[in-house]
C-alpha positions as CSV (number, residue, x, y, z in Angstrom):
1,M,54.3,153.9,108.5
2,N,56.8,156.1,106.7
3,F,58.6,154.3,103.9
4,R,62.2,154.9,103.0
5,P,62.8,155.1,99.2
6,L,64.6,152.2,97.5
7,T,67.5,153.0,95.4
8,P,66.7,151.0,91.8
9,G,75.9,134.1,91.2
10,G,79.0,132.9,90.8
11,M,79.6,130.1,93.3
12,L,82.7,129.6,95.4
13,L,83.6,126.1,96.4
14,I,84.1,127.0,100.1
15,S,82.4,125.8,103.2
16,L,79.6,127.8,104.6
17,P,80.4,129.8,107.8
18,A,78.8,128.7,111.1
19,V,76.1,130.9,112.5
20,S,75.0,131.3,116.0
21,S,71.5,132.4,117.1
22,A,70.4,136.0,116.5
23,E,73.1,137.0,114.0
24,L,74.1,136.5,110.4
25,P,77.4,134.8,109.5
26,D,80.4,136.9,108.7
27,F,80.6,136.3,105.0
28,E,83.9,136.4,103.2
29,S,82.2,137.2,99.8
30,D,78.9,137.9,98.2
31,S,79.0,134.5,96.6
32,Q,79.3,132.9,100.0
33,A,76.3,134.9,101.2
34,D,74.4,133.8,98.1
35,R,75.2,130.1,98.9
36,W,74.1,130.5,102.6
37,L,70.9,132.2,101.5
38,R,70.1,129.4,99.1
39,K,70.6,126.9,101.9
40,S,68.7,128.9,104.6
41,S,65.7,130.2,102.7
42,T,63.3,128.2,100.5
43,C,62.0,131.3,98.9
44,Y,65.5,132.6,98.1
45,R,66.5,129.3,96.7
46,R,63.4,129.1,94.5
47,M,64.1,132.5,93.1
48,A,67.8,131.8,92.5
49,E,67.0,128.5,90.8
50,S,64.5,130.2,88.5
51,V,67.3,132.7,87.4
52,D,69.7,129.7,87.0
53,R,67.3,128.3,84.5
54,N,67.4,131.5,82.5
55,G,71.1,131.9,82.2
56,G,72.3,132.3,85.8
57,Y,73.7,135.3,87.5
58,A,76.9,136.9,88.8
59,I,77.2,139.3,91.8
60,I,79.7,142.0,90.9
61,L,80.9,145.3,92.3
62,G,78.9,148.3,91.3
63,R,80.1,151.9,91.6
64,D,77.3,153.7,89.8
65,A,74.3,152.5,91.7
66,P,73.9,154.1,95.2
67,A,73.0,150.6,96.6
68,G,72.1,147.8,94.3
69,L,71.2,147.2,90.6
70,A,69.9,144.1,88.8
71,Y,69.8,143.5,85.1
72,F,70.3,140.9,82.3
73,K,73.0,141.3,79.6
74,D,73.7,138.9,76.8
75,G,71.5,136.2,78.4
76,R,73.0,136.4,81.9
77,G,71.8,138.2,85.0
78,Y,74.0,140.5,87.0
79,I,73.6,142.0,90.5
80,E,75.7,145.0,91.2
81,L,76.3,145.9,94.9
82,N,78.0,149.1,95.8
83,D,81.1,148.6,97.9
84,S,79.7,150.9,100.6
85,L,77.1,148.3,101.5
86,K,78.3,146.3,104.5
87,G,77.1,143.3,106.6
88,A,73.4,142.7,107.1
89,H,72.5,145.7,104.9
90,R,74.4,144.3,102.0
91,V,72.8,140.9,102.3
92,S,69.4,142.4,102.5
93,V,70.0,144.4,99.3
94,L,71.3,141.3,97.6
95,I,68.0,139.6,98.4
96,F,66.0,142.4,97.0
97,E,67.9,142.6,93.8
98,L,67.5,138.9,93.3
99,T,63.8,139.5,93.3
100,N,64.2,141.8,90.3
101,L,66.1,139.1,88.4
102,H,63.5,136.5,89.4
103,Q,60.8,138.8,88.0
104,E,62.7,139.7,84.8
105,E,60.0,138.1,82.6
106,R,57.5,140.6,84.0
107,H,59.8,143.5,83.6
108,Q,60.4,142.5,80.0
109,E,56.7,141.9,79.3
110,V,56.1,145.6,80.1
111,A,59.1,146.7,78.1
112,H,58.0,144.7,75.1
113,R,54.6,146.4,75.1
114,V,56.5,149.6,74.5
115,R,58.7,148.1,71.9
116,R,55.7,146.8,70.0
117,G,53.9,150.2,70.2
118,E,51.1,148.9,72.4
119,L,52.1,151.0,75.4
120,N,52.8,154.7,74.7
121,N,52.2,156.3,78.1
122,P,55.4,156.8,80.2
123,A,53.4,157.2,83.4
124,E,51.7,153.8,82.9
125,F,55.0,152.2,82.0
126,A,56.6,153.5,85.2
127,L,53.7,152.5,87.4
128,L,53.8,148.9,86.0
129,R,57.5,148.7,86.6
130,E,57.3,150.1,90.1
131,S,54.5,147.6,90.8
132,I,56.8,144.7,89.9
133,E,59.4,146.1,92.4
134,Y,56.7,146.4,95.0
135,D,56.0,142.7,94.6
136,G,59.7,142.2,95.1
137,L,59.4,143.7,98.6
138,R,56.8,141.0,99.3
139,L,59.2,138.3,98.3
140,H,62.0,140.1,100.2
141,R,59.9,140.0,103.4
142,E,59.2,136.3,102.8
143,V,62.9,135.6,102.7
144,L,63.5,137.6,105.9
145,Q,60.7,135.7,107.6
146,E,62.4,132.4,106.8
147,L,65.8,133.7,107.9
148,E,64.3,134.7,111.3
149,A,63.7,131.0,112.0
150,V,67.4,130.3,111.2
151,V,69.2,133.1,113.0
152,G,66.7,133.8,115.8
153,T,66.0,137.4,114.8
154,V,66.4,139.6,111.7
155,P,69.2,142.1,112.2
156,A,67.9,145.7,112.2
157,H,70.1,146.7,109.2
158,M,68.2,144.3,107.0
159,I,65.0,146.4,107.4
160,T,66.0,149.9,108.3
161,W,67.1,150.7,104.7
162,V,63.5,149.9,103.7
163,S,61.5,151.3,106.6
164,S,62.3,154.5,108.4
165,T,60.3,153.5,111.5
166,A,60.6,149.8,112.1
167,K,63.4,148.8,114.4
168,S,62.7,145.1,114.5
169,F,61.3,142.5,112.1
170,A,58.2,142.2,114.3
171,E,57.4,145.9,113.6
172,Y,58.2,145.7,109.9
173,Q,55.2,145.6,107.5
174,L,55.1,146.5,103.8
175,P,54.2,150.1,103.1
176,F,50.9,151.1,101.6
177,A,51.2,151.2,97.8
178,Y,50.4,154.9,97.7
179,D,53.2,155.7,100.2
180,Y,55.6,153.4,98.3
181,L,55.0,155.1,95.0
182,K,55.4,158.6,96.5
183,A,58.7,157.5,98.0
184,Q,59.9,156.0,94.7
185,A,59.1,159.2,92.9
186,A,60.9,161.3,95.5
187,S,64.0,159.0,95.3
188,G,64.3,159.4,91.5
189,N,63.6,155.8,90.8
190,T,60.4,156.6,88.9
191,A,62.3,159.2,86.8
192,H,64.7,156.4,85.8
193,Y,61.7,154.5,84.4
194,F,60.6,157.5,82.4
195,K,64.0,157.6,80.8
196,L,63.9,153.8,80.1
197,F,60.5,154.3,78.5
198,E,62.0,156.8,76.0
199,K,64.7,154.2,75.2
200,H,62.2,151.5,74.5
201,R,60.0,154.0,72.6
202,A,63.0,154.8,70.4
203,E,63.5,151.1,69.8
204,Y,59.9,150.8,68.6
205,F,60.3,153.7,66.1
206,E,63.5,152.2,64.8
207,A,61.9,148.8,64.3
208,T,58.9,150.5,62.6
209,R,61.3,152.3,60.2
210,R,63.2,149.2,59.4
211,A,59.9,147.3,58.6
212,Q,58.8,149.9,56.1
213,P,59.4,149.0,52.4
214,P,62.1,151.0,50.7
215,R,60.9,154.1,48.8
216,S,60.9,153.9,45.0
217,H,63.3,156.2,43.2
218,D,61.2,156.3,40.1
């Protein structure tokens, strides 16, 4: 199977939209979609609640990321979604980015190894971070499988941005890890992690400098 490269909440007090078989609701906001996903998928709700326990998250408009982006800032999680994303595609990217917030502890575990000077190989760092995102695809598929029981079928736009061949959820399987890593490198996502490695490496050197005793002027 050919794999299409990946591109690396506040709650509204409104009623959830009704849904008929074989389609997603027409959501008025990302927050409404988040609420519906929490209600409709045990896996999604479990991930969302884990992020809630670690400061919560907001879903905001993102113009820099081609699709979606997830990160923590000042103890709170953020999911940025590009305004070009629409409908089922947007909901699907939201699900995937939540998997990154859910796995923040793993992402930071790898980053801290660089900050402590234990990991000094950028290729290994990138591979570990990409592996965490690959596990995110497993969680993403689990959510889609639960949604299939709710809406009758998974809309094609929820999977075609991930797979270049699958036209239905029945055809969709996770890519081989080798194909996934090649696709991530081709998309520029791995290069992003190389840059992030350099940032964390600089943090290590700065922390080492600060920890050194001051030089004597005698």
